[in-house]
C-alpha positions in Angstrom: -44.0 -10.7 0.2 -42.7 -13.4 -1.7 -40.6 -10.7 -3.8 -39.1 -9.6 -0.8 -38.6 -13.2 0.5 -36.7 -14.3 -3.2 -34.9 -11.4 -2.6 -33.7 -12.0 0.7 -33.0 -15.3 -0.5 -31.3 -14.4 -3.2 -28.9 -12.4 -1.0 -28.0 -15.0 1.6 -26.8 -17.4 -1.3 -24.2 -14.9 -2.4 -23.3 -14.6 1.2 -23.1 -18.0 1.6 -20.6 -18.2 -1.3 -18.6 -15.3 0.3 -18.5 -16.3 3.5 -17.3 -20.3 1.8 -14.8 -17.7 0.0 -13.5 -15.9 2.9 -13.1 -19.2 5.0 -16.2 -18.0 7.0 -18.6 -20.6 6.6 -18.7 -22.3 9.7 -21.2 -20.3 11.7 -23.7 -20.1 8.2 -25.3 -24.0 8.1 -28.4 -22.7 6.4 -29.6 -19.5 5.3 -33.2 -19.8 6.1 -31.6 -20.3 9.7 -29.3 -17.4 9.2 -32.0 -15.1 8.3 -34.0 -16.2 11.2 -31.1 -14.8 13.2 -30.5 -11.8 11.7 -33.9 -10.9 11.2 -33.5 -11.4 15.2 -30.5 -9.1 15.4 -32.6 -5.8 13.6 -35.8 -6.4 15.3 -37.2 -7.8 11.6 -37.2 -3.8 9.5 -38.2 -4.1 5.9 -35.3 -5.7 4.1 -35.2 -4.2 1.1 -32.1 -2.2 -1.0 -29.9 -0.5 0.9 -31.5 -2.1 4.6 -30.9 -5.3 3.3 -27.4 -4.3 3.0 -26.8 -3.8 6.5 -27.9 -6.8 7.5 -26.0 -9.1 5.5 -23.1 -6.4 6.9 -24.1 -7.0 10.2 -24.9 -10.6 9.2 -20.9 -11.1 8.2 -19.4 -9.1 10.7 -21.2 -11.4 13.9 -20.4 -14.7 11.8 -16.5 -13.6 11.3 -16.2 -12.6 14.7 -18.4 -15.4 16.5 -20.4 -12.6 18.2 -23.6 -13.9 19.4 -27.1 -10.6 20.0 -26.0 -10.3 24.0 -22.2 -10.0 22.5 -23.0 -7.3 20.0 -25.3 -5.4 22.3 -22.7 -5.1 25.3 -20.0 -4.9 23.5 -21.7 -2.3 21.2 -19.0 0.7 22.5 -16.1 -0.7 21.9 -16.8 -3.6 18.4 -15.8 -2.2 14.7 -19.1 -2.0 13.4 -19.3 -2.4 9.2 -20.0 1.3 8.5 -23.8 1.1 6.4 -24.8 -0.1 10.1 -23.0 3.1 11.9 -24.7 5.0 9.2 -28.0 2.9 10.0 -27.8 4.1 13.3 -26.7 7.6 12.7 -30.4 7.8 10.5 -29.0 8.1 6.6 -31.8 6.0 5.7 -34.8 6.5 7.9 -36.5 6.0 10.9 -37.4 3.0 11.7 -40.8 1.9 12.7 -40.6 2.1 16.7 -37.5 3.6 16.7 -33.9 2.4 17.3 -32.9 -0.1 19.7 -31.6 2.1 22.8 -28.6 2.0 24.4 -27.1 0.1 21.6 -27.5 2.9 18.9 -25.9 5.3 21.6 -23.0 3.0 23.1 -22.2 2.1 18.7 -22.5 6.4 17.6 -21.3 8.0 20.9 -20.8 11.5 19.9 -21.0 11.0 16.1 -23.6 13.2 14.5 -27.5 11.8 14.4 -30.1 13.2 11.7 -33.5 13.5 13.1 -36.3 12.5 10.5 -36.2 12.1 6.8 -32.6 12.3 5.5 -33.8 13.4 2.0 -35.3 16.8 3.5 -32.0 17.8 4.3 -30.3 16.8 0.9 -28.7 19.2 -0.9 -30.6 19.6 -4.6 -29.3 17.3 -7.5 -28.0 18.3 -11.0 -28.6 15.0 -13.3 -27.0 16.8 -16.2 -23.7 17.8 -14.1 -23.8 14.4 -13.0 -24.3 13.1 -16.5 -21.7 15.3 -18.6 -18.8 14.0 -15.9 -19.8 10.4 -15.9 -19.5 10.8 -20.1 -16.2 12.5 -19.5 -14.6 9.9 -17.4 -15.9 6.3 -18.9 -16.9 6.9 -22.7 -20.7 7.6 -23.9 -21.7 4.6 -23.6 -23.4 6.0 -19.8 -27.3 4.6 -19.3 -30.0 6.8 -17.0 -29.3 4.0 -14.6 -25.7 4.6 -14.4 -26.6 8.4 -13.4 -29.2 7.3 -10.8 -26.3 4.5 -9.6 -24.1 7.1 -9.3 -26.0 9.5 -7.6 -27.0 7.2 -4.5 -24.0 5.2 -4.7 -20.8 7.1 -6.2 -18.0 5.1 -4.8 -19.3 2.0 -5.2 -20.7 3.0 -8.6 -16.6 4.0 -9.1 -15.4 1.0 -7.9 -17.3 -0.9 -10.6 -16.3 1.0 -13.8 -12.7 0.2 -12.6 -14.0 -3.6 -12.1 -15.4 -4.0 -15.5 -12.8 -1.9 -17.0 -10.1 -4.0 -16.3 -12.4 -7.6 -15.9 -15.4 -6.8 -19.3 -18.6 -8.2 -17.8 -18.6 -10.6 -15.3 -22.5 -10.7 -15.0 -22.4 -13.8 -17.0 -20.8 -16.0 -14.3 -22.6 -18.1 -12.1 -22.1 -16.9 -8.4 -19.5 -20.0 -7.2 -16.9 -19.4 -11.0 -16.8 -15.4 -10.3 -16.0 -16.1 -6.6 -13.7 -19.1 -6.6 -13.4 -19.9 -10.2 -14.0 -23.1 -12.1 -12.9 -26.9 -11.1 -9.9 -28.5 -12.8 -11.2 -30.1 -15.5 -15.1 -28.4 -15.4 -16.7 -27.5 -18.0 -18.9 -24.3 -18.5 -21.2 -21.6 -20.6 -20.9 -18.0 -20.4 -23.6 -16.8 -22.7 -22.4 -13.1 -24.3 -25.7 -11.8 -25.5 -28.8 -14.2 -27.4 -26.5 -16.4 -30.6 -23.0 -15.9 -28.8 -22.2 -18.5 -26.4 -18.2 -19.3 -24.6 -17.6 -23.0 -24.0 -15.1 -23.1 -21.8 -13.3 -26.2 -20.2 -10.4 -25.6 -16.8 -7.0 -28.2 -17.7 -4.4 -27.1 -15.3 -2.7 -24.8 -13.1 1.1 -24.2 -13.7 4.1 -23.1 -11.3 3.9 -20.1 -9.4 6.6 -17.5 -10.5 8.4 -14.6 -9.0 5.4 -12.4 -9.7 2.9 -14.7 -7.7 1.4 -15.9 -10.9 0.4 -18.8 -12.5 -0.8 -19.9 -16.6 -3.9 -21.2 -16.2 -4.6 -23.6 -19.1 -7.7 -24.1 -20.9 -10.4 -24.7 -23.9 -12.0 -22.3 -25.5 -14.6 -23.5 -27.9 -12.4 -26.4 -28.5 -9.0 -24.5 -28.8 -6.3 -24.4 -26.2 -6.0 -21.2 -24.6 -3.5 -20.1 -21.6 -3.3 -16.8 -19.5 -1.2 -15.5 -16.9 -3.4 -15.3 -13.3 -2.3 -13.9 -10.2 -2.5 -16.3 -7.5 -4.0 -13.8 -4.4 -4.2 -16.8 -2.0 -0.5 -17.9 -2.8 0.6 -14.3 -2.2 -0.9 -14.2 0.9 0.8 -17.0 1.6 4.1 -16.0 0.9 3.4 -12.7 3.2 3.2 -13.6 6.3 1.2 -11.2 8.4 1.0 -11.4 12.3 -2.4 -12.2 14.2 -3.5 -10.0 17.1 -3.5 -11.4 20.2 -7.6 -11.2 21.8 -6.0 -11.5 25.2 -3.9 -8.2 25.3 -6.9 -5.4 24.8 -4.0 -2.6 23.0 -4.0 -5.1 19.9 -6.1 -3.9 17.1 -6.8 -6.7 14.6 -8.8 -7.0 11.7 -12.3 -7.3 12.4 -13.0 -9.4 8.7 -11.1 -9.8 5.8 -10.6 -7.2 3.6 -8.4 -3.9 1.7 -7.1 -1.1 4.0 -8.3 1.8 2.5 -7.1 4.6 4.9 -4.4 4.4 8.3 -6.1 7.4 10.2 -2.9 7.7 12.9 0.4 7.4 13.3 3.3 6.1 15.8 2.9 8.2 18.5 -0.9 9.6 18.2 -3.1 9.7 21.3 -6.2 7.7 21.1 -9.4 8.0 23.0 -11.3 4.6 23.4 -13.5 4.5 20.1 -11.7 7.1 18.0 -11.5 5.2 14.6 -7.9 4.2 13.7 -8.0 2.9 10.0 -10.4 1.7 7.5 -11.3 -1.2 5.7 -13.4 -2.6 2.6 -14.7 -5.7 1.5 -17.3 -7.0 -0.9 -19.0 -3.5 -1.1 -18.8 -3.4 2.8 -17.0 -1.0 4.5 -15.5 -1.0 8.5 -14.4 1.4 10.5 -11.8 0.1 12.4 -11.8 1.7 16.3 -9.6 1.4 19.0 -10.7 -0.4 21.6 -8.8 1.4 24.6 -7.2 5.2 25.0 -3.7 5.3 24.9 -0.7 5.8 22.9 -0.3 4.4 19.4 3.3 1.7 19.5 3.2 0.5 16.0 1.8 0.3 13.2 1.4 -2.9 11.3 -0.5 -2.1 7.7 -0.9 0.7 5.7 -2.7 2.0 2.5 -3.6 -1.0 0.0 -2.6 -4.2 2.3 -4.9 -7.4 1.8 -5.6 -8.9 5.5 -7.4 -11.8 7.1 -9.4 -11.7 9.7 -7.5 -10.9 13.1 -4.4 -10.2 11.2 -2.8 -7.2 13.6 -3.2 -3.9 12.4 -1.5 -1.5 15.3 -0.8 -1.3 19.2 -1.9 0.5 21.4 0.0 1.1 24.7 -2.3 2.2 28.0 
């Protein structure tokens, strides 16, 4: 129990930084109060990976959209829940003690398929040797047994992780705050790459924004002055105005959370039914399928794949 409590506290601490990073900290006053709230909404089923991620995804979704438990249950048939929550209700991680909450489950899933019994019983056999060979061909020979297991269980997340580390190197030596928010000006910090190899870094100044949306960042590395060009993602969002969805108009579909557009499933003129998937968003390993709140015809599409959105940014308009 101590280990589970420690893991939950770590996850909530990270979630708190994530919410602050995305401007959502208004509903996250205390990790411990939040843990109680999240367990109430999920009837305290055992929280270890991946179930703890499901709870975190649902919590972030509720904070972003300012939803109470009663509102989540009442509007379950029209809300666009994170993909992990939907898959949990489908039975992808098993059946919780006491079964799934009804009618909540049926309102969320509608006609989606459900897995009855133990999910692993219906899985196809995994050829780990073939998987390992494929990973080595794609990422080099430094593939570990842990990498193979990660790719087997979370293929998409593992691929994104390898692409990220290929671009930015190992970032696990940074604290959560430094990783998400970056250092403050004049702040000094240390990065231990390995035993006996520590970098001493001090942030000095930020240059002006250039036409490419980049700033020159000046810093000291082990006492030596250095600089590097960094893309200012916050400034780039401000430079490009995106309209917001008006919540009073049901046909205007907004982003339920900040994230990147992975896929748009409809186009102008498409006929859609209430609850039909419209697009897929991704943020911090959490995928969310945005569903249609009404039946009608797609009048306008305001996003395309790879677009970065803030919460409530207008995705598309539907005419009933």
